[in-house]
C-alpha positions as a printed NumPy array, in Angstrom:
array([[  0.   ,   0.   ,   0.   ],
       [  1.244,   3.524,  -0.798],
       [  2.317,   5.861,   1.973],
       [ -0.387,   8.113,   3.349],
       [ -0.432,  11.537,   1.721],
       [ -3.264,  13.759,   0.589],
       [ -3.895,  14.287,  -3.108],
       [ -3.5  ,  18.046,  -2.692],
       [ -0.187,  17.74 ,  -0.852],
       [  1.215,  15.356,  -3.432],
       [  0.274,  17.693,  -6.286],
       [  1.915,  20.611,  -4.444],
       [  5.109,  18.584,  -3.999],
       [  5.137,  17.702,  -7.692],
       [  4.631,  21.387,  -8.485],
       [  7.702,  22.072,  -6.36 ],
       [  9.569,  19.726,  -8.668],
       [  8.307,  21.718, -11.645],
       [  9.49 ,  24.927,  -9.962],
       [ 12.912,  23.336,  -9.537],
       [ 13.002,  22.59 , -13.265],
       [ 12.158,  26.203, -14.065],
       [ 14.858,  27.587, -11.758],
       [ 17.541,  25.146, -12.914],
       [ 16.528,  25.407, -16.56 ],
       [ 16.632,  29.196, -16.321],
       [ 20.081,  28.936, -14.799],
       [ 21.192,  26.628, -17.614],
       [ 20.036,  29.188, -20.184],
       [ 21.646,  32.169, -18.451],
       [ 25.064,  30.546, -18.193],
       [ 25.447,  29.648, -21.888],
       [ 22.95 ,  31.49 , -24.133],
       [ 24.787,  33.45 , -26.829],
       [ 26.86 ,  33.221, -29.992],
       [ 27.552,  29.522, -30.623],
       [ 30.86 ,  29.969, -32.473],
       [ 33.869,  28.465, -30.685],
       [ 37.589,  28.158, -31.31 ],
       [ 39.02 ,  25.837, -28.666],
       [ 38.599,  22.15 , -27.854],
       [ 35.405,  22.583, -25.816],
       [ 32.328,  23.411, -27.885],
       [ 30.603,  25.078, -24.929],
       [ 33.397,  27.652, -24.493],
       [ 31.752,  29.791, -27.129],
       [ 32.234,  33.384, -28.195],
       [ 28.827,  34.042, -26.656],
       [ 29.95 ,  32.602, -23.313],
       [ 32.99 ,  34.871, -23.465],
       [ 30.689,  37.908, -23.512],
       [ 28.511,  36.888, -20.567],
       [ 28.914,  39.421, -17.724],
       [ 29.941,  38.236, -14.271],
       [ 26.605,  39.296, -12.787],
       [ 24.736,  36.968, -15.107],
       [ 26.915,  34.053, -14.07 ],
       [ 26.315,  34.939, -10.431],
       [ 22.559,  34.959, -10.999],
       [ 22.768,  31.585, -12.76 ],
       [ 24.547,  30.112,  -9.759],
       [ 22.147,  31.706,  -7.272],
       [ 19.152,  30.218,  -9.088],
       [ 20.615,  26.733,  -8.675],
       [ 20.165,  26.789,  -4.886],
       [ 16.351,  27.092,  -4.786],
       [ 16.259,  24.77 ,  -7.813],
       [ 17.916,  21.94 ,  -5.887],
       [ 15.627,  22.465,  -2.886],
       [ 12.52 ,  22.311,  -5.071],
       [ 13.954,  19.329,  -6.919],
       [ 14.442,  17.478,  -3.652],
       [ 10.823,  18.056,  -2.627],
       [  9.514,  16.877,  -5.973],
       [ 11.816,  13.879,  -6.293],
       [ 11.145,  12.612,  -2.788],
       [  7.398,  12.97 ,  -3.389],
       [  7.681,  10.327,  -6.107],
       [  8.256,   7.742,  -3.364],
       [  4.508,   7.879,  -2.635],
       [  3.933,   6.127,  -5.958],
       [  5.916,   3.105,  -4.766],
       [  3.95 ,   0.293,  -3.131],
       [  6.347,  -1.362,  -0.687],
       [  8.074,   0.357,   2.223],
       [ 11.425,  -1.267,   1.463],
       [ 11.341,  -0.03 ,  -2.135],
       [ 10.339,   3.446,  -0.956],
       [ 13.303,   3.581,   1.397],
       [ 15.685,   2.393,  -1.313],
       [ 14.386,   5.016,  -3.719],
       [ 14.649,   7.748,  -1.066],
       [ 18.25 ,   6.834,  -0.245],
       [ 19.219,   6.789,  -3.92 ],
       [ 17.481,  10.136,  -4.414],
       [ 19.347,  11.763,  -1.525],
       [ 22.636,  10.394,  -2.849],
       [ 21.674,  11.448,  -6.367],
       [ 21.061,  15.036,  -5.259],
       [ 24.686,  15.557,  -4.204],
       [ 26.11 ,  16.191,  -7.711],
       [ 23.496,  18.748,  -8.792],
       [ 25.067,  21.844,  -7.214],
       [ 28.565,  20.408,  -7.56 ],
       [ 28.337,  20.041, -11.332],
       [ 26.566,  23.368, -11.734],
       [ 29.265,  25.165,  -9.757],
       [ 31.963,  23.32 , -11.736],
       [ 30.693,  24.533, -15.093],
       [ 29.864,  28.073, -13.957],
       [ 33.317,  28.565, -12.429],
       [ 34.927,  27.554, -15.735],
       [ 32.578,  29.782, -17.72 ],
       [ 33.219,  32.689, -15.36 ],
       [ 36.99 ,  32.293, -15.676],
       [ 36.654,  32.036, -19.453],
       [ 34.566,  35.213, -19.715],
       [ 36.736,  37.073, -17.194],
       [ 39.935,  36.444, -19.154],
       [ 38.394,  36.86 , -22.613],
       [ 36.886,  40.22 , -21.709],
       [ 40.342,  41.359, -20.624],
       [ 41.885,  40.377, -23.898],
       [ 43.815,  37.36 , -22.63 ],
       [ 42.26 ,  34.734, -24.898],
       [ 45.315,  32.459, -24.863],
       [ 45.234,  32.085, -21.083],
       [ 41.445,  31.727, -21.156],
       [ 41.569,  28.659, -23.379],
       [ 44.626,  27.113, -21.703],
       [ 43.25 ,  27.551, -18.176],
       [ 39.636,  26.54 , -18.821],
       [ 40.513,  23.514, -20.923],
       [ 43.052,  22.451, -18.294],
       [ 40.439,  22.856, -15.523],
       [ 37.957,  20.727, -17.39 ],
       [ 40.555,  18.114, -18.247],
       [ 41.73 ,  17.887, -14.648],
       [ 38.26 ,  17.378, -13.196],
       [ 36.318,  15.857, -16.103],
       [ 35.973,  12.635, -14.106],
       [ 33.635,  14.592, -11.838],
       [ 31.142,  15.018, -14.675],
       [ 30.936,  11.294, -15.447],
       [ 30.797,  10.266, -11.779],
       [ 28.199,  12.913, -10.983],
       [ 25.933,  11.975, -13.879],
       [ 26.036,   8.289, -12.945],
       [ 25.09 ,   9.076,  -9.341],
       [ 22.278,  11.387, -10.499],
       [ 20.747,   8.671, -12.677],
       [ 20.595,   5.953, -10.003],
       [ 17.107,   6.783,  -8.598],
       [ 15.65 ,   7.073, -12.105],
       [ 17.052,   3.705, -13.138],
       [ 15.678,   2.165,  -9.945],
       [ 12.279,   3.705, -10.636],
       [ 12.181,   2.203, -14.133],
       [ 12.862,  -1.236, -12.649],
       [ 10.098,  -0.834, -10.06 ],
       [  7.587,   0.281, -12.656],
       [  8.423,  -2.553, -15.026],
       [  7.931,  -4.974, -12.14 ],
       [  4.581,  -3.309, -11.385],
       [  5.693,  -2.316,  -7.902],
       [  4.249,   1.188,  -8.147],
       [  0.699,   2.495,  -8.284],
       [  0.981,   2.967, -12.043],
       [  0.769,   0.514, -14.909],
       [  4.024,  -0.752, -16.42 ],
       [  3.647,   1.612, -19.364],
       [  4.378,   4.532, -17.034],
       [  8.017,   3.375, -17.054],
       [  8.231,   5.259, -20.36 ],
       [  7.773,   8.446, -18.354],
       [ 11.312,   8.654, -17.05 ],
       [ 13.816,  11.541, -17.249],
       [ 16.453,   9.297, -18.835],
       [ 14.216,   8.262, -21.729],
       [ 12.821,  11.769, -22.154],
       [ 16.373,  13.143, -22.162],
       [ 17.341,  10.805, -25.003],
       [ 14.316,  11.898, -27.057],
       [ 15.079,  15.581, -26.475],
       [ 18.73 ,  14.998, -27.33 ],
       [ 17.682,  13.559, -30.683],
       [ 15.479,  16.606, -31.276],
       [ 18.434,  18.938, -30.7  ],
       [ 20.208,  17.237, -33.599],
       [ 17.43 ,  18.503, -35.861],
       [ 17.663,  22.089, -34.619],
       [ 19.683,  24.742, -36.445],
       [ 22.92 ,  25.94 , -34.863],
       [ 21.629,  28.886, -32.858],
       [ 21.823,  30.275, -29.299],
       [ 18.489,  28.643, -28.41 ],
       [ 19.748,  25.208, -29.448],
       [ 22.873,  25.621, -27.325],
       [ 20.894,  26.746, -24.277],
       [ 18.217,  24.096, -24.818],
       [ 20.913,  21.416, -24.993],
       [ 22.555,  22.739, -21.835],
       [ 19.23 ,  22.47 , -19.993],
       [ 18.17 ,  19.061, -21.345],
       [ 17.973,  17.366, -17.955],
       [ 15.87 ,  20.178, -16.516],
       [ 13.549,  20.051, -19.521],
       [ 13.307,  16.262, -19.32 ],
       [ 12.394,  16.415, -15.648],
       [  9.876,  19.178, -16.322],
       [  8.027,  16.877, -18.724],
       [  8.37 ,  14.021, -16.226],
       [  6.736,  15.958, -13.388],
       [  3.992,  17.339, -15.637],
       [  3.076,  13.846, -16.861],
       [  2.85 ,  12.649, -13.258],
       [  0.584,  15.58 , -12.362],
       [ -1.795,  14.824, -15.222],
       [ -1.703,  11.053, -14.679],
       [ -2.494,  11.156, -10.985],
       [ -5.904,   9.639, -10.152],
       [ -7.143,  10.466,  -6.675],
       [ -8.08 ,   6.861,  -6.017],
       [ -4.416,   5.762,  -5.763],
       [ -3.761,   7.967,  -2.744],
       [ -4.405,   6.251,   0.591]])
């Protein structure tokens, strides 16, 4: 049996998740939106990123803090869809662990983008590319490790849904941020090279989770809440 929670409270928690997507997605757009031309080894160190003022980077980072809080509320609310207490606890633990890389990765990229813009705007393009590419190369393992940790609760949720251990039918397993991300990634390949495509690609996970939460909100029958 699902954990006890009112229908209204559950919807509000899912809306918190949507708010997190908006904050984090907005941050993703602010930190990268601009001219897509690039000259170095990293395609996201663009000429547009070089022109981003420090204040805009600061705002992008500030928006990530409420985003992660709202994300946590929304993600943990998903445990109410899981039938067994043991599975709920496992999902909750994986979610808490999976939340740790969100701010870490965001800070990692923003610090590199800030350094890149800071040096480029002062005319030291050679140092900008050498330093930022070296920073990314030194800590690139963090990106892979962080993304793996972030995906753990979503992978676990797919397994539970396919085993019919949630309140939804097995088909709901298709509503998962990982699968939605892949679909959106394919769509970006069809988009023209433009600032929107770059920003949209940078915010793919936020956009995937936005769709995920919205589908849950619209697929939530009151009768499943005990």
